PASEBA-1860 file (N, C-alpha, C; in nm, 3 decimals):
! residues 272
1> MREFRYIP> 1.839/0.918/-3.072/1.761/0.971/-3.195/1.603/0.935/-3.205 ~ 1.533/1.008/-3.198/1.408/0.987/-3.198/1.324/1.008/-3.351 ~ 1.211/0.904/-3.361/1.175/0.919/-3.494/0.995/0.908/-3.475 ~ 0.922/0.978/-3.541/0.784/0.975/-3.513/0.718/0.885/-3.629 ~ 0.647/0.786/-3.622/0.579/0.697/-3.709/0.458/0.621/-3.714 ~ 0.370/0.612/-3.778/0.259/0.497/-3.741/0.308/0.350/-3.766 ~ 0.291/0.273/-3.684/0.331/0.135/-3.691/0.232/0.043/-3.673 ~ 0.218/-0.050/-3.774/0.152/-0.168/-3.741/0.112/-0.196/-3.612
9> IGQIVEPE> 0.012/-0.250/-3.541/-0.039/-0.289/-3.419/0.031/-0.426/-3.388 ~ 0.037/-0.494/-3.501/0.109/-0.638/-3.484/0.258/-0.620/-3.467 ~ 0.302/-0.524/-3.497/0.464/-0.517/-3.478/0.487/-0.458/-3.345 ~ 0.381/-0.448/-3.256/0.428/-0.327/-3.143/0.411/-0.429/-3.026 ~ 0.503/-0.456/-2.940/0.478/-0.603/-2.813/0.483/-0.514/-2.690 ~ 0.447/-0.585/-2.622/0.417/-0.532/-2.447/0.576/-0.526/-2.390 ~ 0.606/-0.470/-2.282/0.708/-0.425/-2.220/0.739/-0.588/-2.178 ~ 0.863/-0.641/-2.140/0.872/-0.766/-2.095/0.832/-0.785/-1.957
17> NPMRVEMN> 0.861/-0.677/-1.871/0.801/-0.696/-1.715/0.706/-0.566/-1.707 ~ 0.590/-0.582/-1.737/0.476/-0.454/-1.702/0.477/-0.435/-1.557 ~ 0.499/-0.313/-1.536/0.505/-0.255/-1.395/0.381/-0.250/-1.313 ~ 0.256/-0.281/-1.418/0.146/-0.271/-1.366/0.104/-0.381/-1.261 ~ 0.032/-0.352/-1.116/-0.019/-0.459/-1.050/-0.132/-0.532/-1.105 ~ -0.225/-0.458/-1.137/-0.358/-0.447/-1.157/-0.414/-0.361/-1.220 ~ -0.512/-0.366/-1.342/-0.594/-0.238/-1.413/-0.722/-0.242/-1.336 ~ -0.740/-0.134/-1.354/-0.894/-0.091/-1.323/-0.975/-0.109/-1.411
25> DELFADLV> -1.107/-0.215/-1.396/-1.162/-0.263/-1.524/-1.242/-0.125/-1.558 ~ -1.314/-0.083/-1.503/-1.392/0.058/-1.530/-1.279/0.172/-1.580 ~ -1.187/0.194/-1.550/-1.090/0.317/-1.625/-1.036/0.265/-1.713 ~ -1.038/0.125/-1.742/-0.965/0.083/-1.874/-1.072/0.099/-1.978 ~ -1.198/0.048/-1.943/-1.306/0.046/-2.048/-1.358/0.195/-2.094 ~ -1.304/0.285/-1.988/-1.328/0.444/-2.019/-1.197/0.477/-2.139 ~ -1.091/0.420/-2.138/-0.987/0.425/-2.225/-0.995/0.352/-2.333 ~ -1.070/0.252/-2.333/-1.105/0.162/-2.447/-1.222/0.285/-2.562
33> GDIKRQGV> -1.322/0.308/-2.468/-1.381/0.389/-2.524/-1.351/0.518/-2.600 ~ -1.232/0.597/-2.526/-1.211/0.725/-2.615/-1.118/0.675/-2.735 ~ -1.061/0.573/-2.689/-0.959/0.550/-2.835/-1.066/0.491/-2.934 ~ -1.175/0.446/-2.934/-1.253/0.412/-3.029/-1.306/0.530/-3.096 ~ -1.338/0.636/-3.006/-1.411/0.761/-3.080/-1.295/0.861/-3.124 ~ -1.173/0.851/-3.067/-1.050/0.966/-3.123/-0.958/0.894/-3.156 ~ -0.919/0.778/-3.112/-0.774/0.716/-3.198/-0.697/0.754/-3.050 ~ -0.584/0.695/-3.062/-0.447/0.728/-2.972/-0.392/0.861/-3.000
41> LEPLLVMQ> -0.424/0.930/-2.883/-0.393/1.093/-2.896/-0.252/1.114/-2.881 ~ -0.220/1.062/-2.761/-0.066/1.078/-2.736/0.035/0.944/-2.778 ~ 0.115/0.958/-2.862/0.208/0.857/-2.914/0.249/0.777/-2.811 ~ 0.299/0.650/-2.818/0.345/0.547/-2.763/0.515/0.574/-2.740 ~ 0.588/0.510/-2.663/0.739/0.559/-2.695/0.761/0.403/-2.707 ~ 0.858/0.338/-2.790/0.888/0.213/-2.836/1.013/0.204/-2.876 ~ 1.073/0.106/-2.853/1.231/0.084/-2.857/1.226/-0.020/-2.950 ~ 1.275/-0.020/-3.064/1.297/-0.107/-3.192/1.400/-0.230/-3.178
49> EGDIYRVA> 1.352/-0.340/-3.193/1.421/-0.447/-3.162/1.410/-0.554/-3.303 ~ 1.510/-0.509/-3.411/1.474/-0.569/-3.550/1.358/-0.544/-3.609 ~ 1.260/-0.651/-3.637/1.125/-0.595/-3.685/1.010/-0.558/-3.609 ~ 1.040/-0.572/-3.476/0.949/-0.541/-3.374/0.993/-0.420/-3.294 ~ 0.860/-0.381/-3.242/0.900/-0.263/-3.152/0.815/-0.269/-2.999 ~ 0.934/-0.277/-2.894/0.869/-0.309/-2.780/0.827/-0.169/-2.681 ~ 0.739/-0.170/-2.617/0.696/-0.042/-2.538/0.753/-0.014/-2.446 ~ 0.787/0.105/-2.409/0.875/0.140/-2.319/0.782/0.234/-2.228
57> AGHRRLLA> 0.701/0.320/-2.285/0.572/0.405/-2.224/0.455/0.397/-2.315 ~ 0.336/0.341/-2.237/0.225/0.370/-2.318/0.175/0.202/-2.287 ~ 0.182/0.128/-2.215/0.142/-0.023/-2.225/-0.021/-0.010/-2.220 ~ -0.065/0.055/-2.148/-0.218/0.081/-2.109/-0.306/0.097/-2.259 ~ -0.239/0.221/-2.336/-0.280/0.246/-2.448/-0.258/0.122/-2.541 ~ -0.133/0.064/-2.573/-0.146/-0.042/-2.635/-0.261/-0.125/-2.636 ~ -0.275/-0.165/-2.537/-0.399/-0.275/-2.489/-0.547/-0.257/-2.518 ~ -0.527/-0.107/-2.483/-0.664/-0.062/-2.547/-0.707/-0.030/-2.654
65> ARQAGLDK> -0.570/-0.016/-2.743/-0.576/-0.003/-2.882/-0.609/-0.118/-2.933 ~ -0.569/-0.240/-2.881/-0.607/-0.374/-2.924/-0.744/-0.412/-2.937 ~ -0.823/-0.389/-2.838/-0.957/-0.386/-2.762/-1.034/-0.307/-2.880 ~ -1.006/-0.181/-2.907/-1.070/-0.105/-2.981/-1.055/-0.123/-3.137 ~ -0.944/-0.214/-3.163/-0.953/-0.308/-3.267/-0.845/-0.173/-3.411 ~ -0.791/-0.103/-3.335/-0.688/-0.034/-3.428/-0.585/-0.109/-3.516 ~ -0.569/-0.073/-3.623/-0.439/-0.099/-3.707/-0.334/-0.077/-3.677 ~ -0.290/0.058/-3.652/-0.182/0.160/-3.637/-0.181/0.233/-3.549
73> LPCIVHQP> -0.050/0.256/-3.466/-0.069/0.339/-3.366/0.073/0.424/-3.398 ~ 0.043/0.582/-3.332/0.144/0.680/-3.354/0.235/0.630/-3.245 ~ 0.368/0.658/-3.288/0.479/0.593/-3.204/0.592/0.662/-3.245 ~ 0.674/0.709/-3.119/0.780/0.792/-3.124/0.898/0.671/-3.122 ~ 0.945/0.631/-3.212/1.070/0.505/-3.193/1.217/0.571/-3.147 ~ 1.253/0.542/-3.063/1.350/0.565/-2.983/1.459/0.443/-2.980 ~ 1.589/0.489/-3.036/1.700/0.376/-2.998/1.806/0.399/-2.903 ~ 1.776/0.415/-2.767/1.869/0.445/-2.682/1.979/0.358/-2.636
81> DEDDALSI> 2.064/0.354/-2.564/2.137/0.285/-2.510/2.061/0.228/-2.363 ~ 2.125/0.112/-2.309/2.047/0.069/-2.199/2.008/0.129/-2.121 ~ 2.080/0.238/-2.066/2.041/0.278/-1.960/1.994/0.395/-1.971 ~ 1.956/0.466/-2.102/1.848/0.546/-2.121/1.719/0.475/-2.131 ~ 1.704/0.351/-2.173/1.578/0.277/-2.180/1.512/0.269/-2.021 ~ 1.636/0.240/-1.929/1.597/0.221/-1.782/1.524/0.331/-1.717 ~ 1.600/0.450/-1.802/1.553/0.580/-1.734/1.411/0.633/-1.787 ~ 1.394/0.597/-1.912/1.263/0.615/-1.971/1.128/0.553/-1.900
89> MIAENIFR> 1.192/0.393/-1.859/1.070/0.350/-1.816/1.063/0.361/-1.647 ~ 1.130/0.416/-1.603/1.141/0.439/-1.464/1.036/0.568/-1.460 ~ 1.079/0.664/-1.511/0.991/0.793/-1.528/0.875/0.772/-1.591 ~ 0.835/0.661/-1.674/0.707/0.657/-1.719/0.608/0.579/-1.606 ~ 0.662/0.501/-1.501/0.615/0.466/-1.388/0.619/0.521/-1.280 ~ 0.695/0.590/-1.271/0.700/0.669/-1.124/0.624/0.778/-1.118 ~ 0.590/0.851/-1.248/0.560/0.996/-1.260/0.373/0.961/-1.335 ~ 0.357/0.865/-1.352/0.232/0.828/-1.399/0.131/0.871/-1.266
97> EDVSPAEE> 0.043/0.959/-1.312/-0.052/0.994/-1.220/-0.105/0.911/-1.127 ~ -0.174/0.773/-1.195/-0.268/0.692/-1.119/-0.145/0.597/-1.060 ~ -0.029/0.587/-1.070/0.053/0.496/-0.980/0.014/0.478/-0.874 ~ 0.045/0.353/-0.820/0.004/0.306/-0.694/0.105/0.286/-0.616 ~ 0.121/0.272/-0.446/0.249/0.204/-0.371/0.288/0.110/-0.408 ~ 0.162/0.014/-0.437/0.215/-0.136/-0.486/0.330/-0.131/-0.629 ~ 0.272/-0.063/-0.714/0.354/-0.061/-0.846/0.476/0.015/-0.810 ~ 0.464/0.100/-0.731/0.614/0.200/-0.704/0.685/0.094/-0.644
105> GQLFLRMF> 0.627/0.027/-0.547/0.708/-0.083/-0.480/0.768/-0.204/-0.554 ~ 0.697/-0.251/-0.642/0.764/-0.346/-0.771/0.867/-0.263/-0.828 ~ 0.847/-0.153/-0.876/0.948/-0.093/-0.945/1.065/-0.095/-0.862 ~ 1.061/-0.035/-0.747/1.195/-0.015/-0.673/1.246/-0.119/-0.640 ~ 1.181/-0.235/-0.596/1.242/-0.358/-0.603/1.364/-0.418/-0.728 ~ 1.249/-0.421/-0.824/1.334/-0.420/-0.970/1.457/-0.347/-0.972 ~ 1.440/-0.224/-0.916/1.579/-0.152/-0.940/1.708/-0.221/-0.871 ~ 1.655/-0.253/-0.763/1.749/-0.296/-0.666/1.801/-0.440/-0.698
113> EQWHFTED> 1.708/-0.553/-0.689/1.721/-0.686/-0.743/1.755/-0.724/-0.895 ~ 1.703/-0.654/-0.991/1.711/-0.688/-1.100/1.828/-0.629/-1.173 ~ 1.834/-0.485/-1.187/1.930/-0.370/-1.227/2.048/-0.364/-1.139 ~ 2.022/-0.379/-1.011/2.127/-0.405/-0.913/2.207/-0.235/-0.893 ~ 2.078/-0.153/-0.890/2.127/0.004/-0.852/2.145/0.016/-0.691 ~ 2.241/0.088/-0.690/2.266/0.140/-0.544/2.155/0.203/-0.460 ~ 2.154/0.225/-0.314/2.041/0.296/-0.273/2.045/0.444/-0.324 ~ 2.182/0.514/-0.357/2.199/0.668/-0.431/2.142/0.643/-0.541
121> EVVRRSGK> 2.167/0.569/-0.614/2.108/0.554/-0.757/1.964/0.537/-0.791 ~ 1.895/0.462/-0.717/1.765/0.474/-0.685/1.697/0.594/-0.627 ~ 1.728/0.669/-0.553/1.721/0.777/-0.478/1.723/0.911/-0.590 ~ 1.823/0.882/-0.699/1.884/0.975/-0.788/1.769/0.969/-0.894 ~ 1.763/0.830/-0.930/1.663/0.815/-1.076/1.539/0.828/-1.042 ~ 1.478/0.796/-0.928/1.320/0.826/-0.867/1.287/0.945/-0.827 ~ 1.401/1.031/-0.752/1.354/1.159/-0.713/1.274/1.159/-0.569 ~ 1.304/1.031/-0.532/1.208/1.010/-0.406/1.315/0.992/-0.255
129> KLGYINAR> 1.281/1.027/-0.168/1.338/0.974/-0.018/1.366/0.839/-0.012 ~ 1.460/0.790/0.069/1.488/0.665/0.108/1.401/0.600/0.180 ~ 1.322/0.677/0.273/1.198/0.651/0.347/1.091/0.591/0.257 ~ 1.057/0.698/0.171/0.957/0.664/0.074/0.994/0.562/-0.010 ~ 1.102/0.496/-0.033/1.144/0.382/-0.104/1.106/0.275/-0.066 ~ 1.138/0.247/0.072/1.173/0.149/0.170/1.039/0.099/0.205 ~ 0.956/0.225/0.221/0.827/0.184/0.259/0.737/0.100/0.165 ~ 0.757/0.135/0.048/0.692/0.070/-0.093/0.732/-0.087/-0.094
137> IDLVRGDP> 0.870/-0.081/-0.066/0.917/-0.201/-0.122/0.866/-0.301/0.023 ~ 0.865/-0.254/0.132/0.791/-0.312/0.262/0.702/-0.364/0.239 ~ 0.547/-0.305/0.143/0.462/-0.331/0.099/0.454/-0.455/0.046 ~ 0.523/-0.432/-0.087/0.532/-0.532/-0.192/0.577/-0.666/-0.129 ~ 0.677/-0.681/-0.041/0.724/-0.785/0.007/0.631/-0.844/0.144 ~ 0.549/-0.743/0.192/0.469/-0.800/0.281/0.324/-0.918/0.207 ~ 0.237/-0.918/0.260/0.126/-0.998/0.233/0.089/-0.926/0.109 ~ 0.052/-1.032/0.009/-0.009/-0.977/-0.135/-0.127/-0.958/-0.157
145> DIAAAVHL> -0.222/-0.991/-0.080/-0.392/-0.926/-0.032/-0.365/-0.794/-0.010 ~ -0.276/-0.773/0.105/-0.283/-0.628/0.138/-0.221/-0.517/0.020 ~ -0.095/-0.589/-0.040/-0.076/-0.479/-0.131/-0.155/-0.472/-0.219 ~ -0.243/-0.574/-0.248/-0.367/-0.509/-0.354/-0.476/-0.438/-0.311 ~ -0.487/-0.487/-0.197/-0.585/-0.367/-0.121/-0.529/-0.216/-0.149 ~ -0.441/-0.202/-0.104/-0.356/-0.043/-0.135/-0.353/-0.032/-0.261 ~ -0.323/-0.121/-0.349/-0.356/-0.049/-0.527/-0.449/-0.040/-0.556 ~ -0.580/-0.110/-0.500/-0.718/-0.072/-0.525/-0.770/0.057/-0.426
153> RLISLGVA> -0.667/0.106/-0.354/-0.727/0.223/-0.281/-0.812/0.229/-0.191 ~ -0.832/0.068/-0.136/-0.916/0.045/-0.037/-0.890/0.057/0.089 ~ -0.717/0.039/0.103/-0.703/0.079/0.263/-0.529/0.176/0.214 ~ -0.481/0.236/0.317/-0.411/0.339/0.293/-0.259/0.257/0.306 ~ -0.166/0.317/0.276/-0.041/0.260/0.282/0.021/0.249/0.464 ~ -0.019/0.355/0.510/0.000/0.318/0.688/-0.082/0.227/0.739 ~ -0.174/0.226/0.710/-0.260/0.101/0.749/-0.237/-0.063/0.700 ~ -0.163/-0.034/0.581/-0.088/-0.185/0.554/0.014/-0.178/0.583
161> AELNKVKS> 0.114/-0.123/0.625/0.222/-0.105/0.715/0.198/-0.185/0.851 ~ 0.059/-0.108/0.912/0.079/-0.221/1.040/-0.009/-0.345/1.002 ~ -0.098/-0.396/0.923/-0.153/-0.469/0.922/-0.014/-0.591/0.878 ~ 0.055/-0.559/0.816/0.164/-0.641/0.784/0.269/-0.687/0.899 ~ 0.224/-0.618/1.021/0.307/-0.643/1.147/0.257/-0.751/1.208 ~ 0.114/-0.792/1.163/0.064/-0.911/1.245/0.090/-1.052/1.156 ~ 0.171/-1.117/1.212/0.248/-1.242/1.202/0.167/-1.367/1.149 ~ 0.051/-1.390/1.241/-0.074/-1.464/1.211/-0.168/-1.432/1.101
169> EAYRRVYL> -0.146/-1.530/1.007/-0.222/-1.507/0.884/-0.369/-1.518/0.902 ~ -0.422/-1.604/1.010/-0.568/-1.570/1.039/-0.604/-1.442/1.071 ~ -0.517/-1.408/1.163/-0.540/-1.265/1.238/-0.568/-1.165/1.117 ~ -0.450/-1.177/1.038/-0.433/-1.099/0.939/-0.546/-1.085/0.854 ~ -0.578/-1.198/0.808/-0.729/-1.189/0.738/-0.840/-1.122/0.765 ~ -0.855/-1.144/0.893/-0.955/-1.094/0.980/-0.967/-0.919/0.996 ~ -0.880/-0.894/1.037/-0.839/-0.728/1.023/-0.812/-0.683/0.856 ~ -0.762/-0.754/0.797/-0.736/-0.688/0.656/-0.897/-0.644/0.581
177> ERARQGGT> -0.994/-0.766/0.615/-1.117/-0.750/0.597/-1.207/-0.632/0.641 ~ -1.164/-0.619/0.770/-1.246/-0.502/0.839/-1.175/-0.375/0.782 ~ -1.089/-0.358/0.724/-1.002/-0.286/0.690/-1.076/-0.233/0.540 ~ -1.071/-0.330/0.473/-1.145/-0.318/0.311/-1.279/-0.280/0.336 ~ -1.321/-0.252/0.418/-1.482/-0.221/0.452/-1.469/-0.065/0.464 ~ -1.369/-0.021/0.498/-1.355/0.139/0.477/-1.329/0.185/0.642 ~ -1.290/0.316/0.654/-1.302/0.381/0.768/-1.178/0.374/0.876 ~ -1.078/0.256/0.834/-0.989/0.232/0.907/-0.885/0.345/0.928
185> TIELAKQW> -0.843/0.359/1.035/-0.721/0.470/1.049/-0.578/0.415/1.111 ~ -0.474/0.467/1.065/-0.366/0.389/1.127/-0.387/0.370/1.284 ~ -0.419/0.458/1.327/-0.454/0.463/1.484/-0.524/0.319/1.519 ~ -0.633/0.291/1.447/-0.725/0.186/1.493/-0.637/0.074/1.431 ~ -0.564/0.074/1.309/-0.459/-0.035/1.294/-0.351/-0.075/1.387 ~ -0.325/0.020/1.438/-0.220/0.010/1.543/-0.286/-0.061/1.697 ~ -0.414/-0.033/1.690/-0.474/-0.117/1.801/-0.505/-0.239/1.787 ~ -0.501/-0.274/1.628/-0.526/-0.420/1.591/-0.434/-0.493/1.639
193> VAQWRMNE> -0.276/-0.445/1.602/-0.183/-0.487/1.584/-0.123/-0.530/1.776 ~ -0.176/-0.420/1.832/-0.129/-0.464/1.970/-0.247/-0.560/2.049 ~ -0.371/-0.554/1.992/-0.451/-0.698/2.046/-0.411/-0.806/1.995 ~ -0.374/-0.820/1.898/-0.308/-0.947/1.821/-0.199/-0.992/1.931 ~ -0.114/-0.898/1.962/-0.002/-0.920/2.032/-0.039/-0.951/2.159 ~ -0.161/-0.916/2.264/-0.210/-0.979/2.365/-0.282/-1.071/2.341 ~ -0.350/-1.124/2.253/-0.441/-1.226/2.212/-0.371/-1.348/2.142 ~ -0.247/-1.337/2.108/-0.211/-1.391/2.016/-0.181/-1.583/2.103
201> AGTSPAQA> -0.152/-1.578/2.250/-0.165/-1.735/2.282/-0.299/-1.789/2.296 ~ -0.396/-1.709/2.315/-0.528/-1.797/2.317/-0.680/-1.767/2.295 ~ -0.684/-1.660/2.186/-0.812/-1.626/2.168/-0.821/-1.658/1.990 ~ -0.934/-1.687/1.942/-0.948/-1.717/1.796/-0.974/-1.632/1.737 ~ -0.898/-1.620/1.586/-0.935/-1.492/1.515/-1.073/-1.469/1.486 ~ -1.175/-1.550/1.490/-1.307/-1.504/1.485/-1.352/-1.401/1.606 ~ -1.277/-1.464/1.712/-1.338/-1.372/1.846/-1.256/-1.221/1.866 ~ -1.184/-1.222/1.789/-1.096/-1.101/1.798/-1.178/-0.958/1.770
209> QPLEPLPS> -1.144/-0.858/1.864/-1.258/-0.717/1.873/-1.140/-0.630/1.917 ~ -1.145/-0.514/1.831/-1.082/-0.404/1.828/-1.097/-0.364/1.989 ~ -1.001/-0.286/2.013/-0.982/-0.225/2.129/-1.103/-0.067/2.146 ~ -1.157/-0.036/2.228/-1.231/0.082/2.200/-1.089/0.200/2.194 ~ -1.153/0.289/2.097/-1.055/0.408/2.050/-0.997/0.477/2.182 ~ -0.860/0.510/2.184/-0.818/0.544/2.297/-0.852/0.706/2.305 ~ -0.897/0.790/2.420/-0.882/0.896/2.433/-0.761/0.983/2.358 ~ -0.751/1.100/2.312/-0.657/1.165/2.281/-0.621/1.264/2.395
217> EQHVEQGL> -0.504/1.322/2.403/-0.449/1.399/2.499/-0.550/1.514/2.534 ~ -0.580/1.569/2.617/-0.701/1.672/2.601/-0.645/1.743/2.738 ~ -0.670/1.872/2.767/-0.664/1.979/2.869/-0.828/1.982/2.909 ~ -0.838/1.963/3.044/-0.979/1.983/3.112/-0.967/2.115/3.201 ~ -1.087/2.126/3.251/-1.094/2.239/3.352/-0.982/2.234/3.457 ~ -0.974/2.114/3.504/-0.911/2.114/3.633/-0.732/2.072/3.601 ~ -0.699/2.070/3.449/-0.598/2.027/3.407/-0.580/1.919/3.296 ~ -0.464/1.876/3.335/-0.462/1.766/3.238/-0.491/1.580/3.295
225> RCRICQGT> -0.525/1.509/3.178/-0.589/1.376/3.210/-0.502/1.289/3.217 ~ -0.496/1.184/3.300/-0.403/1.104/3.290/-0.456/0.971/3.193 ~ -0.344/0.934/3.108/-0.410/0.810/2.988/-0.436/0.700/3.052 ~ -0.385/0.645/3.183/-0.409/0.508/3.199/-0.567/0.540/3.278 ~ -0.567/0.592/3.385/-0.704/0.614/3.463/-0.782/0.672/3.434 ~ -0.774/0.775/3.349/-0.872/0.877/3.274/-0.903/0.999/3.432 ~ -0.812/0.983/3.508/-0.830/1.068/3.630/-0.789/1.218/3.595 ~ -0.829/1.300/3.659/-0.764/1.418/3.661/-0.707/1.513/3.808
233> DHQEELEP> -0.749/1.401/3.882/-0.711/1.458/4.050/-0.529/1.391/4.050 ~ -0.503/1.457/4.162/-0.331/1.457/4.221/-0.268/1.474/4.087 ~ -0.273/1.612/4.003/-0.185/1.647/3.902/-0.048/1.681/3.939 ~ -0.035/1.664/4.038/0.142/1.705/4.082/0.225/1.559/4.060 ~ 0.124/1.475/4.051/0.185/1.347/4.031/0.198/1.270/3.912 ~ 0.155/1.378/3.807/0.154/1.338/3.680/0.262/1.312/3.611 ~ 0.341/1.258/3.533/0.458/1.249/3.487/0.464/1.258/3.345 ~ 0.536/1.342/3.258/0.557/1.333/3.113/0.622/1.236/3.059
241> IWIHRAEL> 0.582/1.120/3.000/0.689/1.029/2.976/0.634/0.971/2.795 ~ 0.752/0.930/2.738/0.752/0.878/2.615/0.743/0.736/2.625 ~ 0.647/0.690/2.527/0.590/0.531/2.529/0.543/0.519/2.384 ~ 0.604/0.394/2.300/0.561/0.346/2.212/0.377/0.330/2.212 ~ 0.300/0.395/2.083/0.153/0.341/2.103/0.122/0.214/2.143 ~ 0.201/0.132/2.057/0.151/-0.023/2.065/0.148/-0.059/2.218 ~ 0.289/-0.017/2.312/0.296/-0.040/2.426/0.178/-0.001/2.523 ~ 0.145/0.129/2.472/0.048/0.165/2.550/-0.095/0.102/2.550
249> YAILSAQR> -0.123/0.055/2.398/-0.242/0.015/2.381/-0.230/-0.126/2.459 ~ -0.153/-0.210/2.472/-0.117/-0.353/2.530/-0.139/-0.304/2.685 ~ -0.089/-0.224/2.756/-0.086/-0.177/2.904/-0.253/-0.136/2.909 ~ -0.334/-0.079/2.833/-0.458/-0.035/2.831/-0.525/-0.172/2.829 ~ -0.518/-0.264/2.710/-0.568/-0.382/2.731/-0.592/-0.479/2.824 ~ -0.422/-0.478/2.892/-0.433/-0.568/3.002/-0.477/-0.506/3.133 ~ -0.485/-0.381/3.126/-0.559/-0.326/3.243/-0.723/-0.360/3.237 ~ -0.772/-0.350/3.125/-0.949/-0.365/3.120/-0.939/-0.519/3.147
257> MIQAQQFQ> -0.870/-0.658/3.072/-0.884/-0.769/3.100/-0.897/-0.778/3.270 ~ -0.778/-0.732/3.317/-0.757/-0.737/3.513/-0.899/-0.689/3.545 ~ -0.963/-0.543/3.509/-1.077/-0.509/3.572/-1.176/-0.597/3.549 ~ -1.230/-0.651/3.429/-1.310/-0.729/3.389/-1.296/-0.859/3.494 ~ -1.192/-0.933/3.498/-1.185/-1.035/3.607/-1.228/-1.012/3.735 ~ -1.185/-0.881/3.787/-1.188/-0.832/3.950/-1.351/-0.849/3.952 ~ -1.417/-0.791/3.834/-1.557/-0.776/3.864/-1.654/-0.888/3.828 ~ -1.589/-1.008/3.817/-1.674/-1.092/3.767/-1.723/-1.178/3.920
265> PPPEASGQ> -1.899/-1.231/3.898/-1.919/-1.276/3.986/-1.857/-1.397/4.034 ~ -1.855/-1.434/4.173/-1.774/-1.562/4.200/-1.872/-1.682/4.139 ~ -1.834/-1.793/4.115/-1.908/-1.909/4.085/-2.004/-1.935/4.183 ~ -2.103/-2.006/4.175/-2.223/-2.052/4.260/-2.148/-2.173/4.324 ~ -2.175/-2.178/4.460/-2.165/-2.308/4.556/-2.233/-2.389/4.489 ~ -2.161/-2.525/4.446/-2.233/-2.637/4.434/-2.316/-2.687/4.570 ~ -2.419/-2.732/4.562/-2.506/-2.802/4.687/-2.416/-2.943/4.691 ~ -2.420/-2.969/4.841/-2.357/-3.100/4.874/-2.470/-3.203/4.902
END
């Protein structure tokens, strides 16, 4: 049963576990300004709990209305069973236009760990595929600074997944800072991961440098180009093979290191 009414703002309380990771200050300030000018146009959905009303949908509107100084808010009072309340909360957070992968990951993790849903139930209630769900759970289970960067739209989910493969916190900090500066692709992040694996034993994080971008597969006038030597001769000896990108990057990195050592001048002999 639902009922529309205006409720004193002092009787409206926040959700027990708000889903949002972090609010964008600029967008929130815009929302406060809109509410000061026009009021709250879209009613909050609240659940009655005795003399108070807990927000199920509209948490940001409640916070903005408080800051705007409103006394009462338009609300739809809903008295569902617990399962209905969960469904409303899930729908509010999954289908919000500005929801971030980090917020989704928190919600999916809660569905598993707090509400003990099965994989099939999470898929059904969210309408998302299992791979989509697991990618976002992996994000929030990884480095929290990486999750925050995704939430703020500074890096993509794909780049974040690669950075979380770097187990060294010091290296991860270096790579994350580079990624936050913009322009990092998944391919470049994969090169960083391969580089970390190669340099793990001896290079300090401050000295870490990304590999040069790998040439994409391309046709040339004479035919195909070898990915290792970049040569186009002896094409009858070229073999089509499958290889993980990380392993390919590691091979190319090792090859460059060997070539650099081969071309280093010998040390000068000391005088006797």
